[in-house]
C-alpha positions in Angstrom: 7.3 28.6 19.8 6.5 25.3 18.0 9.3 24.3 15.8 9.5 20.7 14.8 12.0 20.5 11.4 15.9 21.9 11.8 18.7 21.4 10.4 22.0 20.9 12.3 26.0 20.2 12.0 27.4 17.7 14.2 31.2 17.0 14.9 33.0 13.9 17.1 36.0 15.5 18.7 39.6 15.2 17.6 42.0 12.4 18.9 44.9 13.7 20.9 48.5 13.3 19.1 50.6 10.9 20.0 54.0 12.1 22.3 57.4 11.6 20.9 59.2 11.3 24.3 62.3 9.3 25.4 62.8 7.8 29.1 65.1 10.3 31.4 66.0 8.8 34.9 69.3 9.4 36.8 71.3 6.2 36.7 69.3 4.8 33.8 71.0 4.5 30.6 69.0 4.3 27.3 65.7 4.4 28.6 64.3 4.4 25.5 60.7 5.8 23.9 58.5 6.4 26.2 55.7 8.8 24.6 52.0 8.2 25.2 49.2 7.8 23.1 46.6 10.8 22.4 42.9 10.5 24.1 40.0 9.8 21.8 38.1 12.5 20.2 34.3 12.6 22.4 31.2 11.5 20.5 27.9 13.4 19.8 25.1 11.5 21.1 21.3 12.0 20.8 19.3 11.2 23.8 15.6 11.3 24.3 14.3 13.6 26.8 10.4 13.1 27.3 10.1 16.7 28.6 10.8 18.3 25.5 7.6 18.5 23.1 9.6 20.8 20.3 12.8 21.7 18.7 13.0 24.8 19.5 16.2 24.7 21.3 17.7 24.0 17.5 16.7 27.2 16.4 19.4 29.5 18.1 22.3 26.6 18.1 23.0 24.8 14.6 26.9 23.7 15.7 27.5 21.1 17.7 31.0 20.2 18.3 32.3 17.3 21.1 35.6 17.6 23.2 38.7 16.9 21.5 41.0 14.4 23.0 44.1 15.3 25.0 47.7 14.4 23.8 49.8 11.7 25.3 52.5 12.8 27.1 56.1 11.1 28.2 56.8 8.0 30.3 53.5 6.6 28.5 51.0 8.7 29.9 48.0 8.9 27.5 46.2 11.7 27.4 42.3 12.1 28.4 39.4 11.1 26.2 37.3 13.9 25.2 33.9 14.7 27.0 31.0 12.8 25.1 28.2 16.0 23.9 24.9 14.9 24.6 22.2 16.2 22.7 18.4 16.0 23.9 15.8 15.7 21.5 12.0 14.8 22.1 11.0 11.4 21.4 9.5 10.8 17.9 12.3 12.4 16.4 13.6 11.5 13.0 16.7 11.7 12.0 17.6 12.0 8.1 20.9 12.6 6.5 20.7 16.4 5.0 22.3 15.5 1.4 20.1 12.2 1.0 17.5 12.7 3.4 17.6 9.0 4.2 16.6 7.8 7.8 19.6 7.2 9.9 17.6 6.7 13.5 14.2 7.1 15.1 14.5 8.3 18.3 11.4 7.1 19.8 12.5 3.7 21.5 14.4 5.8 24.3 17.9 4.5 23.6 20.9 6.3 23.1 22.6 7.0 19.3 26.0 8.1 18.3 25.4 10.6 15.5 29.1 11.1 15.1 32.0 9.4 16.3 35.0 10.7 18.0 38.1 10.7 16.3 40.8 8.0 17.4 44.0 9.0 19.3 47.2 9.1 18.2 50.0 6.3 19.0 52.9 7.8 20.7 56.5 6.8 19.9 56.5 4.2 22.4 54.4 1.9 20.7 56.6 2.1 16.8 59.8 0.6 18.7 61.1 -2.7 17.4 64.4 -4.8 17.6 65.3 -2.6 14.0 64.0 0.5 14.8 64.8 1.3 18.7 64.5 5.0 19.1 61.3 6.0 16.7 61.6 9.9 16.6 58.0 10.2 15.3 54.4 9.4 16.7 51.0 9.7 15.1 48.7 12.5 15.2 45.1 12.1 16.7 42.3 11.4 13.7 39.5 13.9 13.1 36.2 13.4 14.5 33.3 12.3 12.2 31.2 15.5 10.8 27.7 15.1 9.5 24.8 17.6 8.4 21.4 15.8 9.5 18.1 17.0 9.4 15.7 16.6 12.5 12.2 15.9 11.9 9.6 15.5 14.7 6.9 13.3 14.2 4.5 12.8 17.1 3.9 9.4 19.0 0.1 9.5 18.4 -2.1 6.5 18.3 -5.0 8.6 17.0 -5.0 12.0 15.2 -7.6 14.5 15.0 -8.1 15.7 11.5 -10.9 18.2 9.6 -10.9 21.9 8.4 -10.5 24.8 10.7 -12.9 25.3 13.4 -14.9 22.2 13.2 -14.5 21.4 16.8 -11.0 19.2 16.9 -9.7 21.1 20.2 -12.7 21.2 21.9 -13.3 17.3 21.3 -9.4 16.9 22.5 -10.3 19.0 26.0 -13.3 17.3 26.6 -11.4 13.7 26.9 -8.3 14.3 28.1 -6.3 16.7 30.1 -5.1 18.6 27.6 -5.8 22.5 27.5 -5.6 23.6 23.6 -6.3 27.2 22.7 -10.8 27.1 21.6 -12.1 29.9 19.7 -14.7 31.1 17.2 -12.3 31.4 14.3 -9.9 29.7 11.7 -6.6 28.7 12.5 -6.9 29.1 16.3 -4.9 25.7 16.8 -1.3 26.7 15.3 0.3 23.7 16.4 -0.3 19.8 17.4 -1.5 19.2 21.0 -1.7 15.5 22.8 -3.6 14.3 24.9 -3.7 11.4 26.9 -7.2 9.7 26.9 -8.4 7.6 30.1 -10.9 5.0 29.3 -10.9 2.8 32.0 -8.4 1.2 34.2 -5.1 0.3 32.4 -6.7 1.3 29.2 -5.8 4.3 27.6 -4.8 6.1 24.4 -2.9 9.5 22.9 -4.7 11.8 20.8 -2.9 14.3 18.6 -5.3 17.1 17.4 -3.7 18.6 14.1 -3.9 22.1 13.0 -7.0 22.9 10.0 -6.4 21.4 6.8 -7.8 23.4 3.9 -7.9 22.6 0.1 -4.7 22.9 -1.7 -2.6 22.4 2.1 -0.4 20.0 0.2 1.1 22.9 -2.1 1.2 25.2 0.8 -2.2 26.6 1.3 -3.4 27.7 4.9 -0.8 26.4 7.1 0.3 24.1 4.7 1.7 20.3 5.2 3.8 21.0 7.6 1.8 19.4 10.5 0.1 16.4 8.7 4.1 14.7 9.4 2.4 14.2 13.1 -0.3 11.7 11.7 2.7 9.9 10.1 2.4 7.2 13.1 -1.2 7.3 13.8 -3.2 3.7 13.6 -6.5 5.6 13.5 -7.7 8.7 11.9 -10.9 10.5 13.5 -12.4 13.1 10.9 -14.1 15.7 12.5 -16.9 17.2 10.2 -19.2 20.0 10.9 -22.7 18.6 9.8 -24.5 22.0 11.2 -23.4 24.3 7.8 -23.0 27.2 10.2 -20.2 28.9 8.0 -22.3 27.8 4.9 -20.7 24.8 4.0 -21.1 21.6 3.0 -20.0 18.6 4.9 -19.8 16.4 2.1 -17.6 18.3 0.2 -15.6 19.3 3.0 -15.1 15.5 3.6 -14.0 14.6 0.2 -12.0 17.6 -0.1 -9.9 16.7 3.1 -9.7 12.8 2.2 -8.2 14.3 -1.2 -5.4 16.2 1.0 -4.3 13.1 2.9 -4.2 11.2 -0.4 -1.6 13.9 -2.1 0.4 13.7 0.8 0.5 10.5 1.4 -1.4 7.0 0.1 -0.4 5.3 2.9 -1.8 7.3 5.4 -5.2 8.1 3.4 -5.6 4.7 3.2 -5.1 4.0 7.2 -8.2 3.0 9.0 -10.9 6.1 9.8 -13.7 7.1 11.8 -16.1 10.5 11.4 -17.2 12.1 13.6 -20.1 14.1 12.7 -19.6 17.4 15.0 -22.2 20.4 16.3 -25.4 18.0 15.7 -26.8 20.7 18.4 -26.8 23.2 15.8 -28.3 21.4 13.2 -31.5 22.7 11.6 -34.2 20.7 12.2 -34.9 20.9 8.0 -31.4 19.6 7.5 -30.5 16.9 5.5 -26.9 17.4 6.1 -26.4 14.2 8.6 -28.0 11.9 6.5 -26.3 13.0 3.3 -22.9 12.5 5.1 -23.5 9.3 6.7 -24.7 7.6 3.3 -21.4 9.3 1.7 -19.3 8.2 4.1 -20.6 4.9 4.8 -20.2 3.9 0.9 -16.4 5.0 1.2 -16.5 1.9 4.4 -16.1 4.7 7.1 -17.9 4.4 10.0 -19.8 7.7 11.2 -20.6 8.8 14.7 -22.9 12.1 15.8 -21.3 14.1 18.3 -21.5 17.9 20.4 -18.3 18.5 21.1 -19.7 21.6 22.8 -22.3 19.7 25.0 -20.6 16.8 25.1 -23.2 14.7 23.7 -21.8 11.3 22.1 -17.9 11.8 23.4 -17.8 8.6 25.5 -19.1 6.6 22.8 -16.8 8.2 20.5 -13.6 7.7 23.1 -14.8 3.8 23.7 -15.2 3.4 19.9 -11.7 4.4 19.4 -10.6 2.4 22.3 -12.0 -0.9 20.6 -11.0 -0.1 17.4 -7.4 0.7 18.4 -7.4 -3.0 20.0 -7.5 -4.7 16.8 -4.6 -2.3 14.9 -0.5 -2.9 15.2 1.4 -0.5 17.3 2.2 2.9 16.4 5.1 3.0 13.5 8.5 3.2 14.1 10.8 3.7 10.6 13.6 1.6 10.0 17.2 3.4 9.0 17.6 3.9 5.6 20.9 5.2 5.4 23.9 2.9 5.1 27.1 4.4 6.5 29.6 4.3 3.6 32.8 2.5 4.2 36.0 3.8 4.3 38.6 1.9 1.9 42.0 2.1 2.7 43.2 3.3 -0.4 46.2 2.4 -2.9 49.3 4.5 -3.2 49.4 3.6 -6.9 45.7 5.4 -7.5 46.9 8.7 -6.5 45.5 11.2 -8.9 48.2 13.8 -10.1 46.9 17.4 -11.5 49.6 19.5 -13.2 48.3 22.8 -13.2 51.1 25.4 -14.2 54.1 25.2 -11.8 51.6 23.4 -9.4 51.3 19.8 -8.8 48.1 18.6 -7.1 48.3 15.3 -5.3 44.8 13.7 -4.3 44.0 10.1 -3.1 42.1 7.9 -0.7 45.8 6.8 0.4 47.2 10.3 0.9 44.2 11.4 2.8 44.4 8.7 5.1 48.0 8.9 5.6 47.8 12.5 5.9 45.3 12.4 9.2 48.0 10.0 11.2 50.9 13.0 10.6 51.3 15.2 13.3 52.8 18.3 11.0 53.9 20.3 14.1 56.8 17.6 14.9 59.8 17.6 12.8 60.7 13.7 13.1 56.8 12.8 12.1 57.1 15.3 9.2 60.5 13.2 7.8 58.5 9.8 8.1 55.6 11.3 5.8 58.7 12.4 3.8 59.9 8.9 4.0 56.4 7.2 3.2 55.8 9.0 -0.1 59.6 8.7 -1.2 58.7 4.5 -0.3 55.6 4.5 -2.2 57.0 5.8 -5.3 54.7 9.0 -4.8 58.1 11.3 -5.9 58.8 9.1 -8.5 55.6 9.4 -10.5 56.0 13.4 -10.0 59.7 13.1 -11.5 58.2 11.3 -14.7 55.8 13.4 -15.0 58.1 16.1 -15.2 58.0 18.4 -12.1 60.9 20.5 -11.2 63.0 22.5 -8.8 61.1 24.9 -7.1 57.6 23.6 -8.4 55.0 23.4 -6.0 53.2 20.4 -4.3 49.8 20.6 -3.1 49.1 18.1 -1.2 45.3 18.6 0.5 45.9 22.7 0.9 49.5 21.9 2.4 51.9 23.4 -0.3 55.5 22.8 -0.4 58.5 23.5 -2.7 59.6 20.7 -4.5 63.8 19.6 -4.5 65.5 16.2 -5.7 
């Protein structure tokens, strides 16, 4: 099965919590705090695998989570770092932010890309010891890893794209000129997914050609196989438009040529403006009294395209087609890579005075960037860390604001889902 577009969720591992510990050793008095730091969480990393040609594996698994870091321990022992999660994708996969659909990265160069960073490990209490605070009884919690939803979209890396109506001979051309072996049969939509073939012209000269499933009128609106596979010729430097000039199916080659050009224009004006050669195929089946070839030649030359006559079935004209394509590719720029469009939002530290407090009956909901970041640093499983959190709220006037707004004993305070009963 060929799958070329999927949506997945990825998350970096959470950082391990810092430890609250004190040195204990015989004959050593007042050893002091020696809690170690938590290990950083693992990251989710994308890696190109040239043996993959589809995104099929992502059809069955949509959520990916890297390993979390291990909590610190006494003796200033740091926790183990979480292992990175490597996700392998085919070369040419374009990664988009699911919400904005902007490009995050184009996995065509072969370099690894960190898609979701792991969370930072929390500091142990050994880091907080000072001359005036010699026995800190709190530590920082590990930070959560980065989470994001992305769309993986495979765009084949091909120099040349074969386009045209179904059953015009595109697959036969690919099979006769390359090592590819696509399915070939005398019915429409034999080709259900793109096929790639490497065409060797001569020593040291080759190019990659893609056979795109047949396009019909209305493909841009979803008719036939739709425009799902047109994305695979987005990178192509040259298009070879294959037209059946024999009229064996009662079709007019000029009308077919215009119809495909119109679909390309509707899908992408940039793609329609790409350099194009026209291959008039099935010339061996052309009736002696037919004027199809002459009319098509005059029409495409008027459009500024060059026409070559071939017969994919007999092999006639294929060598000339390959040489012509090779010569034209030498004058064209390399295969296009997509530049990143997505910009990571900057995380501001926040200001305690900018906290929003909403009164809902007997519940007071407090929100704000400063509070959210503070809560990420607190290990609420540890009593001393909770005391430190309470101290920070009082120090920065959060309780004073609540009292000014009329909070009463017994009211509920909600801090991002964590609720407690207020007592003066």
